[in-house]
Steps between C-alpha positions, in 0.01 A plus 500: 500500500774744602718409201213544254420838657861617468515387136173673417625823660823481301308452175269787588792732575683409180184554294412836658851641458592333174670804347710558811588131521614504137712806579664316791569201275658717229713709737616189685571330168716787373688552828576131555605464136770759565597324824528167320688654206760653734549163670538322167745764376715445808490124444608559140795711616611236750470221244694695238774574753530134596506401132723769350748556780621144445548571130641852493849550369773756533612645168863607460493724193822526305625815333413593142532806277216681679627446856606794718642311798856577607565123502461483124796505260557798272582469133775683312248769409426568867152348477367210713591158366362152544624273776812307404514122489750502786270709720203275424703187574608653832138554603421138412796381707378701797154348471656152498736578787482339843437845647168531310393137530296555821301773325474397133269211417544521122570752225486536123638754255259678265673650198388827340355298210296283740390807696383660174306187399332484840417870481344465156295203615383675818396823323390347170163678523647839586653776286800508734628177346601678179676787681765288676806354332720211609800720586285691755439191713787382719601145575437387856553222749168378645572377851262291713583541867483237771333764719343799315551711814878483442486730199713770675793256511484449123453871437800591715720237337420570133382861467856635507657234276652618169264440211185502718253776417248429780356234724120475526275299729172393340335519842511880468263483203276247675488711816370792294219284363420365844489850645248607235281198580530577872391860434198369309425269792516790748271711280253211486510471880435874545204487261377186675512667841300797372246270340476286814421812703228581246368144532488524880312830483263358238431194717436721803258716300318197365461346845385833642231540231393140542467542876303824454260345247427211737482693825136396549586127473796530734281689750247218502779246540632684803154502656456123459840435660722420202868494589755755376664234283176400325416863424846606380607182319295559178651849459855372555454216255368736234828689498705181525317336209542805277872526583551126449339520155734789411802299623396194299458713187845658547653153548330378182632797299856455631483128422384579146787746452755243619354225283409675176747790492806381691500123440331480157662806338798649685664175607512339151623827345771547769637154583801650675287671767386314811134605529284414799219251443132474587594294807586832668125558529480217755639742759390833348128416473453393866687810617278728290183333625624520860584872464159573349307303765696643795472860383128462426436332833686761705342787309151353547543434873636848571222662298228300678637592841453865415178500302311193621429513871402161636 
């Protein structure tokens, strides 16, 4: 009897305030979508770090005719010259030395011709490919480190060697990308917080209007001795149900993005990138639903304490 009464009151409240309930669902949906997106972005950053930091290399660029480093040889005309065979062989000997063995896992030399071929292949769909010539690209040693964190040791050892133009750590480029993703994640969180505040206020307004429209029924219930819980529970559940629906919708949209955009399109087109999968939603969806239910429940209870005297 009591359960059927509570359910009928919930249905009545949802029907009477349908427009407000839909507003709560939409605001909760948008806010929790941003919350979920920020969490997924952070997971993507962490996965890319774990994947790429094991694969990053240190590039030791050798001198060529366009180099300006003081380590580079100078031709008879006073202009920068390419690295000599002796200088290049010396760098290779250092990489093979016992001193570098604890730091260097493996290395390979990329000639200017190979660098040019890789560049043309990478930028085959861009106009920049036709503006670069082979003599503009230097040869380089691509070094895989035992521990990527030991890059300063390699930089200190090779940056001042004759014939070396510069030493670059690929992690620097990755860190820039990761920072941009982190900024996007922070922006999503800020927007989510603002939208969550709007959702809480919308829920409070909906519950307040629902309580006002049913003040006669609640008055009769008080007179016949209904408990505080029985009177307030339908109002609380109205807000919780609306928020839960919004959370479920946001979870469904995020799942669809992961499945149809990330997995079905981005992943096949970028096989070298470690994208997150739809299994991430196994922890994101429950968190979103929990956030929506808790916020709706707290907002409803606090509103009822102020506007519904029992």
